[in-house]
Z-matrix of the N, CA and C atoms (Angstrom, degrees):
N
C 1 1.452
C 2 1.526 1 108.78
N 3 1.292 2 116.94 1 132.74
C 4 1.454 3 124.07 2 178.57
C 5 1.530 4 109.52 3 -69.30
N 6 1.359 5 116.49 4 135.32
C 7 1.471 6 118.96 5 -176.57
C 8 1.527 7 112.04 6 -66.44
N 9 1.354 8 117.93 7 -29.18
C 10 1.463 9 119.10 8 177.01
C 11 1.527 10 110.73 9 -66.17
N 12 1.315 11 116.75 10 -39.50
C 13 1.463 12 120.58 11 176.38
C 14 1.531 13 109.64 12 -63.46
N 15 1.330 14 115.61 13 -42.38
C 16 1.465 15 119.71 14 -179.99
C 17 1.523 16 111.02 15 -62.61
N 18 1.333 17 117.37 16 -37.50
C 19 1.466 18 121.22 17 177.94
C 20 1.528 19 110.89 18 -63.51
N 21 1.319 20 117.54 19 -35.92
C 22 1.466 21 120.44 20 175.51
C 23 1.525 22 110.94 21 -64.33
N 24 1.324 23 117.05 22 -40.29
C 25 1.465 24 121.36 23 177.00
C 26 1.532 25 109.82 24 -63.22
N 27 1.332 26 117.00 25 -40.96
C 28 1.464 27 120.48 26 178.06
C 29 1.529 28 110.11 27 -59.67
N 30 1.326 29 116.84 28 -47.06
C 31 1.467 30 120.27 29 179.72
C 32 1.518 31 111.37 30 -60.80
N 33 1.330 32 116.52 31 -39.57
C 34 1.468 33 120.81 32 -179.36
C 35 1.521 34 112.16 33 -63.95
N 36 1.324 35 117.51 34 -26.31
C 37 1.469 36 120.60 35 179.71
C 38 1.527 37 112.36 36 -97.23
N 39 1.346 38 116.29 37 11.28
C 40 1.462 39 119.51 38 174.77
C 41 1.508 40 115.26 39 87.54
N 42 1.331 41 118.19 40 9.41
C 43 1.461 42 120.98 41 175.76
C 44 1.521 43 107.35 42 -80.43
N 45 1.334 44 116.56 43 130.39
C 46 1.458 45 119.67 44 175.22
C 47 1.523 46 108.55 45 -107.18
N 48 1.330 47 115.95 46 146.30
C 49 1.460 48 119.80 47 178.92
C 50 1.519 49 109.44 48 -150.22
N 51 1.325 50 114.91 49 152.75
C 52 1.456 51 121.08 50 -178.68
C 53 1.511 52 112.31 51 -87.96
N 54 1.320 53 115.18 52 177.85
C 55 1.464 54 121.53 53 178.55
C 56 1.519 55 110.18 54 -64.46
N 57 1.318 56 115.35 55 151.50
C 58 1.455 57 121.20 56 173.67
C 59 1.514 58 114.77 57 81.20
N 60 1.337 59 119.10 58 14.93
C 61 1.467 60 120.39 59 177.22
C 62 1.526 61 108.80 60 -66.15
N 63 1.329 62 117.36 61 124.76
C 64 1.460 63 123.39 62 179.79
C 65 1.525 64 108.94 63 -112.76
N 66 1.323 65 116.54 64 119.39
C 67 1.462 66 121.96 65 178.00
C 68 1.513 67 108.77 66 -109.28
N 69 1.326 68 117.35 67 119.26
C 70 1.466 69 122.29 68 174.44
C 71 1.513 70 107.06 69 -106.59
N 72 1.322 71 116.69 70 108.95
C 73 1.451 72 120.69 71 -170.07
C 74 1.521 73 108.28 72 84.89
N 75 1.305 74 117.22 73 -174.10
C 76 1.455 75 121.74 74 -176.63
C 77 1.528 76 110.87 75 -115.81
N 78 1.316 77 117.22 76 104.42
C 79 1.464 78 119.88 77 176.93
C 80 1.525 79 110.49 78 -73.42
N 81 1.310 80 116.33 79 166.73
C 82 1.460 81 122.92 80 170.32
C 83 1.522 82 105.57 81 -102.91
N 84 1.330 83 116.58 82 112.24
C 85 1.461 84 121.26 83 -179.47
C 86 1.517 85 106.71 84 -126.15
N 87 1.352 86 115.69 85 115.75
C 88 1.458 87 121.07 86 -175.01
C 89 1.515 88 109.20 87 -131.21
N 90 1.319 89 116.10 88 129.07
C 91 1.451 90 122.05 89 179.21
C 92 1.529 91 108.30 90 -117.44
N 93 1.318 92 117.38 91 115.46
C 94 1.464 93 121.67 92 179.79
C 95 1.521 94 110.30 93 -64.09
N 96 1.308 95 116.29 94 150.53
C 97 1.469 96 120.79 95 176.42
C 98 1.528 97 108.79 96 -59.41
N 99 1.322 98 116.24 97 131.03
C 100 1.458 99 121.20 98 -179.76
C 101 1.515 100 113.65 99 84.71
N 102 1.339 101 117.31 100 1.90
C 103 1.465 102 121.90 101 177.98
C 104 1.531 103 108.34 102 -103.27
N 105 1.326 104 116.27 103 176.83
C 106 1.456 105 121.64 104 -178.76
C 107 1.518 106 109.87 105 -132.61
N 108 1.333 107 115.86 106 128.78
C 109 1.460 108 120.50 107 177.93
C 110 1.528 109 107.54 108 -137.36
N 111 1.334 110 116.45 109 115.13
C 112 1.467 111 119.69 110 -179.76
C 113 1.527 112 110.07 111 -130.27
N 114 1.329 113 114.12 112 141.66
C 115 1.459 114 123.13 113 179.94
C 116 1.525 115 106.58 114 -123.83
N 117 1.332 116 116.66 115 128.85
C 118 1.460 117 121.71 116 -175.26
C 119 1.518 118 113.86 117 -72.93
N 120 1.318 119 115.73 118 -168.13
C 121 1.454 120 122.52 119 -177.87
C 122 1.523 121 111.99 120 -81.07
N 123 1.331 122 114.64 121 148.58
C 124 1.466 123 122.92 122 173.70
C 125 1.524 124 113.66 123 56.09
N 126 1.333 125 116.03 124 38.72
C 127 1.465 126 121.00 125 176.08
C 128 1.519 127 109.77 126 -89.53
N 129 1.321 128 115.42 127 155.25
C 130 1.465 129 121.85 128 178.44
C 131 1.530 130 107.86 129 -127.66
N 132 1.326 131 115.73 130 127.46
C 133 1.464 132 121.08 131 178.51
C 134 1.521 133 108.07 132 -121.39
N 135 1.333 134 116.16 133 112.00
C 136 1.460 135 122.72 134 178.97
C 137 1.521 136 109.41 135 -92.90
N 138 1.330 137 114.94 136 127.85
C 139 1.466 138 119.03 137 -176.48
C 140 1.519 139 113.14 138 -138.61
N 141 1.305 140 117.31 139 14.51
C 142 1.461 141 119.09 140 176.68
C 143 1.515 142 109.12 141 -123.18
N 144 1.300 143 116.33 142 155.05
C 145 1.460 144 121.97 143 -174.47
C 146 1.520 145 112.07 144 -54.11
N 147 1.316 146 117.93 145 -40.92
C 148 1.459 147 121.44 146 -175.89
C 149 1.523 148 113.81 147 -87.79
N 150 1.327 149 117.97 148 -0.13
C 151 1.459 150 119.86 149 -177.96
C 152 1.520 151 113.08 150 -79.57
N 153 1.332 152 117.27 151 -10.71
C 154 1.463 153 121.37 152 177.91
C 155 1.519 154 107.11 153 -148.64
N 156 1.317 155 117.44 154 125.96
C 157 1.462 156 121.06 155 -174.37
C 158 1.521 157 114.32 156 -68.91
N 159 1.342 158 118.14 157 -10.94
C 160 1.462 159 119.87 158 175.79
C 161 1.533 160 109.85 159 -66.99
N 162 1.327 161 116.78 160 -19.95
C 163 1.465 162 122.11 161 -178.59
C 164 1.513 163 109.61 162 86.63
N 165 1.316 164 117.06 163 110.07
C 166 1.458 165 121.31 164 -178.02
C 167 1.512 166 109.76 165 -94.77
N 168 1.336 167 117.10 166 134.46
C 169 1.455 168 122.05 167 179.73
C 170 1.524 169 111.82 168 -79.85
N 171 1.336 170 116.04 169 -27.57
C 172 1.462 171 119.14 170 -178.11
C 173 1.513 172 109.70 171 -154.94
N 174 1.326 173 115.16 172 172.81
C 175 1.450 174 120.10 173 175.71
C 176 1.526 175 109.75 174 -69.06
N 177 1.325 176 115.87 175 159.35
C 178 1.456 177 120.31 176 172.23
C 179 1.522 178 108.75 177 -67.15
N 180 1.331 179 115.99 178 135.71
C 181 1.462 180 122.56 179 177.37
C 182 1.526 181 107.15 180 -123.39
N 183 1.328 182 116.59 181 122.52
C 184 1.465 183 122.18 182 177.96
C 185 1.521 184 106.53 183 -127.18
N 186 1.356 185 117.35 184 114.57
C 187 1.464 186 121.24 185 -170.18
C 188 1.520 187 111.13 186 -137.73
N 189 1.347 188 116.20 187 129.70
C 190 1.463 189 121.32 188 162.30
C 191 1.520 190 105.93 189 -97.95
N 192 1.310 191 117.30 190 134.11
C 193 1.460 192 120.39 191 -169.89
C 194 1.522 193 114.63 192 -100.98
N 195 1.339 194 117.82 193 -31.34
C 196 1.459 195 121.52 194 -172.72
C 197 1.524 196 111.76 195 -128.39
N 198 1.331 197 117.74 196 156.44
C 199 1.462 198 119.36 197 170.29
C 200 1.538 199 109.22 198 -56.89
N 201 1.312 200 116.06 199 135.66
C 202 1.462 201 120.51 200 -178.59
C 203 1.512 202 113.79 201 92.23
N 204 1.327 203 118.36 202 -16.84
C 205 1.466 204 120.78 203 176.62
C 206 1.516 205 109.35 204 -70.09
N 207 1.335 206 116.86 205 154.37
C 208 1.464 207 118.90 206 178.10
C 209 1.521 208 111.32 207 -146.13
N 210 1.320 209 113.73 208 145.66
C 211 1.459 210 122.53 209 169.36
C 212 1.520 211 106.01 210 -128.57
N 213 1.343 212 116.28 211 124.74
C 214 1.448 213 121.93 212 178.19
C 215 1.517 214 108.10 213 -123.88
N 216 1.320 215 116.48 214 117.13
C 217 1.462 216 123.11 215 -179.00
C 218 1.527 217 107.03 216 -112.10
N 219 1.325 218 116.66 217 124.46
C 220 1.457 219 121.65 218 -175.82
C 221 1.515 220 113.77 219 -72.82
N 222 1.322 221 116.29 220 -169.24
C 223 1.460 222 123.43 221 -179.80
C 224 1.526 223 111.01 222 -79.19
N 225 1.341 224 114.96 223 148.28
C 226 1.469 225 123.08 224 173.58
C 227 1.523 226 112.54 225 58.71
N 228 1.313 227 117.16 226 35.12
C 229 1.466 228 122.40 227 177.97
C 230 1.525 229 108.61 228 -90.56
N 231 1.326 230 116.68 229 138.06
C 232 1.461 231 122.44 230 175.20
C 233 1.518 232 109.76 231 -111.95
N 234 1.336 233 116.54 232 134.16
C 235 1.467 234 122.18 233 -177.93
C 236 1.529 235 107.76 234 -134.13
N 237 1.328 236 117.87 235 132.01
C 238 1.460 237 121.90 236 -179.51
C 239 1.520 238 111.23 237 -128.15
N 240 1.311 239 116.68 238 109.70
C 241 1.463 240 121.40 239 173.19
C 242 1.517 241 114.14 240 56.52
N 243 1.317 242 118.06 241 29.72
C 244 1.464 243 122.11 242 -176.66
C 245 1.522 244 110.95 243 -92.54
N 246 1.324 245 115.99 244 158.91
C 247 1.459 246 122.79 245 170.15
C 248 1.524 247 107.11 246 -112.81
N 249 1.332 248 116.63 247 122.18
C 250 1.460 249 123.06 248 -179.64
C 251 1.520 250 105.72 249 -124.60
N 252 1.343 251 116.66 250 111.13
C 253 1.464 252 121.54 251 -168.03
C 254 1.521 253 109.44 252 -131.15
N 255 1.355 254 116.51 253 118.30
C 256 1.467 255 120.36 254 -174.81
C 257 1.518 256 112.43 255 -120.35
N 258 1.331 257 115.51 256 127.41
C 259 1.463 258 123.04 257 164.92
C 260 1.523 259 109.38 258 -103.70
N 261 1.329 260 117.04 259 -18.78
C 262 1.457 261 123.79 260 178.33
C 263 1.531 262 107.42 261 -117.02
N 264 1.344 263 117.99 262 -94.56
C 265 1.465 264 119.43 263 176.44
C 266 1.520 265 111.03 264 -155.03
N 267 1.324 266 113.70 265 147.07
C 268 1.459 267 122.50 266 174.79
C 269 1.518 268 107.06 267 -133.36
N 270 1.333 269 116.13 268 127.20
C 271 1.465 270 122.03 269 178.36
C 272 1.520 271 108.10 270 -122.23
N 273 1.330 272 116.24 271 129.19
C 274 1.463 273 122.33 272 -179.63
C 275 1.524 274 107.51 273 -122.02
N 276 1.333 275 116.81 274 120.88
C 277 1.455 276 121.97 275 -174.82
C 278 1.515 277 114.05 276 -73.80
N 279 1.329 278 115.49 277 164.34
C 280 1.465 279 123.02 278 178.74
C 281 1.528 280 110.81 279 -54.13
N 282 1.340 281 115.03 280 148.92
C 283 1.475 282 123.47 281 170.91
C 284 1.527 283 114.13 282 64.10
N 285 1.310 284 117.55 283 19.40
C 286 1.464 285 121.39 284 178.23
C 287 1.523 286 109.62 285 -89.27
N 288 1.328 287 116.43 286 144.09
C 289 1.462 288 122.71 287 175.81
C 290 1.518 289 109.46 288 -118.74
N 291 1.332 290 115.26 289 131.56
C 292 1.460 291 121.93 290 -177.27
C 293 1.519 292 107.97 291 -114.44
N 294 1.334 293 115.86 292 114.93
C 295 1.456 294 122.62 293 -173.41
C 296 1.513 295 114.26 294 -69.18
N 297 1.313 296 114.67 295 163.90
C 298 1.456 297 123.58 296 -175.59
C 299 1.520 298 113.31 297 -52.43
N 300 1.329 299 114.88 298 133.11
C 301 1.456 300 123.92 299 170.82
C 302 1.517 301 114.66 300 69.71
N 303 1.311 302 117.68 301 16.72
C 304 1.462 303 121.76 302 177.68
C 305 1.523 304 110.21 303 -74.47
N 306 1.326 305 116.78 304 147.73
C 307 1.461 306 123.49 305 176.72
C 308 1.528 307 108.47 306 -118.12
N 309 1.342 308 116.27 307 129.94
C 310 1.462 309 122.28 308 177.16
C 311 1.521 310 106.07 309 -123.32
N 312 1.328 311 116.88 310 107.74
C 313 1.463 312 123.11 311 -168.73
C 314 1.521 313 109.68 312 -128.81
N 315 1.312 314 117.84 313 115.42
C 316 1.462 315 120.68 314 -177.51
C 317 1.527 316 112.77 315 -88.58
N 318 1.322 317 117.25 316 13.81
C 319 1.467 318 121.38 317 -176.49
C 320 1.518 319 110.30 318 -151.30
N 321 1.338 320 115.33 319 170.94
C 322 1.466 321 121.49 320 -177.38
C 323 1.529 322 113.81 321 -90.79
N 324 1.321 323 119.38 322 -2.90
C 325 1.463 324 125.44 323 -178.39
C 326 1.525 325 113.57 324 68.99
N 327 1.312 326 118.18 325 -32.71
C 328 1.470 327 122.99 326 -179.87
C 329 1.524 328 108.37 327 -140.10
N 330 1.333 329 117.86 328 153.34
C 331 1.469 330 119.48 329 174.56
C 332 1.531 331 110.62 330 -61.79
N 333 1.312 332 116.40 331 150.96
C 334 1.467 333 121.16 332 178.96
C 335 1.531 334 111.27 333 -78.40
N 336 1.333 335 117.35 334 -41.00
C 337 1.468 336 120.95 335 -177.58
C 338 1.527 337 110.95 336 -71.16
N 339 1.333 338 116.51 337 136.20
C 340 1.462 339 122.22 338 -176.16
C 341 1.530 340 112.54 339 -57.78
N 342 1.327 341 117.65 340 -44.34
C 343 1.465 342 120.27 341 -178.23
C 344 1.527 343 111.64 342 -64.91
N 345 1.324 344 116.49 343 -36.69
C 346 1.464 345 119.84 344 177.46
C 347 1.525 346 110.81 345 -66.68
N 348 1.338 347 116.91 346 -36.62
C 349 1.470 348 119.88 347 176.93
C 350 1.517 349 110.71 348 -66.64
N 351 1.342 350 116.40 349 -41.91
C 352 1.468 351 119.70 350 179.70
C 353 1.526 352 111.14 351 -62.20
N 354 1.325 353 116.92 352 -36.70
C 355 1.472 354 121.46 353 178.04
C 356 1.526 355 111.77 354 -81.54
N 357 1.350 356 116.61 355 -6.69
C 358 1.465 357 122.42 356 -176.12
C 359 1.529 358 110.13 357 52.99
N 360 1.340 359 115.49 358 46.27
C 361 1.458 360 122.67 359 -177.79
C 362 1.526 361 110.04 360 -82.04
N 363 1.334 362 115.98 361 92.48
C 364 1.465 363 121.53 362 -176.77
C 365 1.532 364 112.45 363 -63.34
N 366 1.331 365 117.62 364 -23.95
C 367 1.468 366 119.95 365 179.54
C 368 1.526 367 111.80 366 -67.84
N 369 1.323 368 117.37 367 -14.37
C 370 1.467 369 121.81 368 -178.75
C 371 1.539 370 112.53 369 -96.69
N 372 1.327 371 117.43 370 10.14
C 373 1.463 372 120.72 371 177.44
C 374 1.532 373 108.39 372 -79.80
N 375 1.312 374 116.13 373 120.04
C 376 1.464 375 120.96 374 -179.35
C 377 1.527 376 110.35 375 -74.03
N 378 1.330 377 115.75 376 138.01
C 379 1.466 378 121.81 377 178.01
C 380 1.526 379 108.71 378 -145.23
N 381 1.341 380 116.15 379 141.28
C 382 1.468 381 122.65 380 174.78
C 383 1.521 382 108.44 381 -143.57
N 384 1.319 383 117.70 382 144.74
C 385 1.465 384 120.76 383 -177.33
C 386 1.525 385 113.31 384 -58.88
N 387 1.329 386 114.64 385 150.91
C 388 1.462 387 123.45 386 172.12
C 389 1.526 388 107.18 387 -116.54
N 390 1.333 389 116.09 388 134.65
C 391 1.468 390 121.31 389 176.62
C 392 1.526 391 107.71 390 -128.74
N 393 1.327 392 115.60 391 122.54
C 394 1.461 393 122.69 392 176.71
C 395 1.523 394 106.62 393 -113.47
N 396 1.323 395 116.80 394 124.05
C 397 1.462 396 121.28 395 -175.38
C 398 1.512 397 113.75 396 -70.11
N 399 1.315 398 114.88 397 -172.88
C 400 1.460 399 122.28 398 179.14
C 401 1.521 400 110.35 399 -78.63
N 402 1.335 401 115.23 400 149.56
C 403 1.462 402 123.04 401 173.18
C 404 1.527 403 113.40 402 55.94
N 405 1.320 404 116.20 403 37.45
C 406 1.466 405 120.33 404 175.40
C 407 1.527 406 109.10 405 -90.36
N 408 1.310 407 116.31 406 154.23
C 409 1.459 408 121.97 407 173.43
C 410 1.522 409 107.62 408 -125.43
N 411 1.314 410 116.13 409 120.59
C 412 1.465 411 121.75 410 179.87
C 413 1.519 412 107.16 411 -110.98
N 414 1.321 413 116.82 412 116.60
C 415 1.455 414 121.55 413 -177.16
C 416 1.523 415 112.79 414 -66.11
N 417 1.319 416 116.02 415 174.68
C 418 1.461 417 120.57 416 -176.44
C 419 1.530 418 111.33 417 -69.69
N 420 1.313 419 114.70 418 153.32
C 421 1.471 420 123.84 419 173.29
C 422 1.530 421 113.83 420 60.46
N 423 1.328 422 117.32 421 32.57
C 424 1.459 423 120.84 422 176.82
C 425 1.522 424 110.50 423 -89.88
N 426 1.322 425 115.61 424 160.93
C 427 1.457 426 123.14 425 175.92
C 428 1.522 427 107.20 426 -129.87
N 429 1.348 428 116.30 427 115.46
C 430 1.458 429 121.83 428 176.60
C 431 1.516 430 107.65 429 -106.44
N 432 1.331 431 116.26 430 120.41
C 433 1.457 432 122.51 431 -172.84
C 434 1.522 433 111.74 432 -99.43
N 435 1.320 434 115.35 433 168.54
C 436 1.465 435 122.76 434 -176.66
C 437 1.522 436 110.94 435 -51.97
N 438 1.336 437 115.01 436 142.03
C 439 1.457 438 120.90 437 178.31
C 440 1.517 439 115.06 438 83.09
N 441 1.328 440 118.66 439 -0.31
C 442 1.464 441 121.06 440 -179.34
C 443 1.526 442 110.39 441 -69.44
N 444 1.331 443 115.43 442 135.71
C 445 1.463 444 122.17 443 173.27
C 446 1.522 445 107.19 444 -131.23
N 447 1.342 446 115.71 445 121.28
C 448 1.464 447 121.34 446 176.77
C 449 1.522 448 108.02 447 -112.86
N 450 1.322 449 116.45 448 126.19
C 451 1.455 450 119.98 449 175.47
C 452 1.519 451 110.81 450 -70.06
N 453 1.329 452 116.52 451 171.31
C 454 1.460 453 121.48 452 179.13
C 455 1.525 454 110.99 453 -58.05
N 456 1.328 455 115.72 454 148.24
C 457 1.472 456 124.34 455 172.82
C 458 1.523 457 114.48 456 67.50
N 459 1.324 458 118.69 457 17.43
C 460 1.470 459 119.86 458 177.63
C 461 1.526 460 110.67 459 -73.97
N 462 1.320 461 115.49 460 150.29
C 463 1.459 462 123.33 461 172.97
C 464 1.523 463 106.63 462 -120.38
N 465 1.336 464 116.34 463 128.30
C 466 1.460 465 121.38 464 178.69
C 467 1.520 466 107.61 465 -111.16
N 468 1.337 467 116.46 466 119.52
C 469 1.456 468 121.79 467 -178.12
C 470 1.520 469 112.54 468 -65.69
N 471 1.319 470 115.63 469 151.03
C 472 1.459 471 122.08 470 -178.71
C 473 1.528 472 111.34 471 -53.03
N 474 1.323 473 115.83 472 136.98
C 475 1.452 474 122.12 473 175.69
C 476 1.513 475 115.63 474 77.60
N 477 1.313 476 118.27 475 5.36
C 478 1.472 477 120.68 476 -177.73
C 479 1.526 478 111.15 477 -69.78
N 480 1.331 479 115.38 478 147.80
C 481 1.462 480 122.66 479 172.48
C 482 1.523 481 105.94 480 -111.71
N 483 1.342 482 115.80 481 111.07
C 484 1.461 483 121.65 482 -166.77
C 485 1.519 484 110.81 483 -112.23
N 486 1.329 485 115.67 484 128.66
C 487 1.453 486 122.55 485 173.73
C 488 1.524 487 107.12 486 -151.06
N 489 1.314 488 116.80 487 132.56
C 490 1.458 489 120.55 488 179.00
C 491 1.512 490 111.10 489 118.46
N 492 1.324 491 115.45 490 -171.43
C 493 1.459 492 121.53 491 -176.31
C 494 1.525 493 109.52 492 -109.31
N 495 1.347 494 114.77 493 134.24
C 496 1.459 495 121.05 494 -178.18
C 497 1.516 496 108.71 495 -129.67
N 498 1.323 497 115.79 496 133.37
C 499 1.453 498 121.57 497 -178.42
C 500 1.529 499 110.82 498 -67.26
N 501 1.322 500 116.05 499 166.00
C 502 1.458 501 121.86 500 177.18
C 503 1.523 502 110.54 501 -65.08
N 504 1.328 503 115.69 502 158.21
C 505 1.460 504 123.03 503 170.85
C 506 1.525 505 113.92 504 61.57
N 507 1.327 506 116.30 505 48.46
C 508 1.462 507 117.84 506 176.03
C 509 1.524 508 110.52 507 -138.92
N 510 1.333 509 115.06 508 160.13
C 511 1.453 510 122.71 509 174.94
C 512 1.515 511 106.98 510 -104.26
N 513 1.332 512 115.60 511 129.90
C 514 1.459 513 122.76 512 -175.65
C 515 1.524 514 107.17 513 -120.21
N 516 1.329 515 117.26 514 136.66
C 517 1.464 516 119.76 515 178.62
C 518 1.510 517 109.59 516 -155.04
N 519 1.333 518 115.90 517 162.76
C 520 1.455 519 122.52 518 172.51
C 521 1.509 520 114.22 519 101.31
N 522 1.337 521 114.26 520 179.89
C 523 1.464 522 123.87 521 178.04
C 524 1.522 523 108.19 522 -138.06
N 525 1.338 524 117.23 523 104.40
C 526 1.458 525 127.58 524 -2.21
C 527 1.529 526 110.75 525 -72.22
N 528 1.321 527 115.58 526 151.21
C 529 1.463 528 120.82 527 -177.87
C 530 1.523 529 110.72 528 -65.79
N 531 1.315 530 115.08 529 144.01
C 532 1.455 531 121.96 530 175.77
C 533 1.523 532 108.05 531 -145.59
N 534 1.323 533 116.51 532 162.64
C 535 1.458 534 121.00 533 178.53
C 536 1.520 535 108.38 534 -71.56
N 537 1.334 536 116.18 535 125.44
C 538 1.467 537 119.86 536 178.00
C 539 1.526 538 112.05 537 -111.49
N 540 1.334 539 115.59 538 -10.96
C 541 1.460 540 119.08 539 -179.14
C 542 1.522 541 109.35 540 -163.92
N 543 1.314 542 116.10 541 146.57
C 544 1.455 543 121.06 542 175.88
C 545 1.525 544 108.47 543 -106.74
N 546 1.320 545 115.30 544 142.99
C 547 1.454 546 121.94 545 178.59
C 548 1.523 547 108.60 546 -110.61
N 549 1.309 548 117.28 547 149.16
C 550 1.458 549 121.08 548 -179.92
C 551 1.521 550 108.22 549 -108.29
N 552 1.325 551 116.22 550 127.55
C 553 1.475 552 120.41 551 178.11
C 554 1.507 553 109.60 552 -71.75
N 555 1.347 554 116.31 553 137.82
C 556 1.472 555 118.70 554 174.04
C 557 1.532 556 108.50 555 -97.76
N 558 1.292 557 117.50 556 176.86
C 559 1.457 558 122.21 557 -175.24
C 560 1.525 559 114.26 558 -73.89
N 561 1.325 560 118.15 559 -12.70
C 562 1.466 561 121.63 560 -176.11
C 563 1.518 562 111.97 561 -94.80
N 564 1.308 563 119.09 562 -0.80
C 565 1.452 564 121.90 563 -177.09
C 566 1.512 565 112.45 564 92.22
N 567 1.338 566 117.43 565 -8.57
C 568 1.461 567 121.91 566 175.28
C 569 1.520 568 109.84 567 -83.36
N 570 1.289 569 117.07 568 -168.35
C 571 1.455 570 120.56 569 -178.32
C 572 1.515 571 111.37 570 -123.70
N 573 1.304 572 115.46 571 146.41
C 574 1.469 573 122.33 572 169.95
C 575 1.512 574 106.09 573 -115.95
N 576 1.303 575 116.86 574 148.33
C 577 1.468 576 119.57 575 177.56
C 578 1.508 577 110.75 576 -103.62
C-alpha cells in the first residue's frame, strides 16, 4: 500500500498529522468516532521488520478506543513497532523516541474484578492518562502502564515496566521501573551525565 494513499485514509478517519510524516511499512492507525488522534510534524513511524535493526515483532499500532479518548504525538517523534492504545489519553512530547516493540497502554484492557470480567463489563476497565515529556528516549520492549508520567529528557531502559510519576532528567530501568541515575541539564538543551 502506498503511504500517500494511507495518509488519505488517516485523514478520512479524523487523524490529523503535520508535514514530513514518514511511514516505513504500514502501521495500524485507528481513531474512534468522537476521539482525537494527532501526529506532529516530521514524525517517523517504523512498521516493517527492516525499518529498525532492533527487529520489530509487529507493525506500529496507534488506537483511540472510545469517544473522548485522545492521543497527541508531538513534533519529530520516532516510533518503531510500538502499540499505543488509549481509552483515556496519551500525550507524547516533541523529540521523543520510542524503541522497538514498546507498549504504551493507558488502561487495563479488562476489568480487574472477576465478576466484571465474566460479565465483560467494559465500563469497569480502569484507565488513567499517560504523559511522556519532551526529548525522552524509551528503549525497546518497554511497557508503560496507565497513570505513567515521565518528565522531560527521561531515558527508559530496555525492557522496563513503568508505572508512576518520574521527574525530568532521569534514567529509569527495571521491573518495576525505578530511577537508577539522575541526569543534569546543560544550558544548550542537551544533557550532561
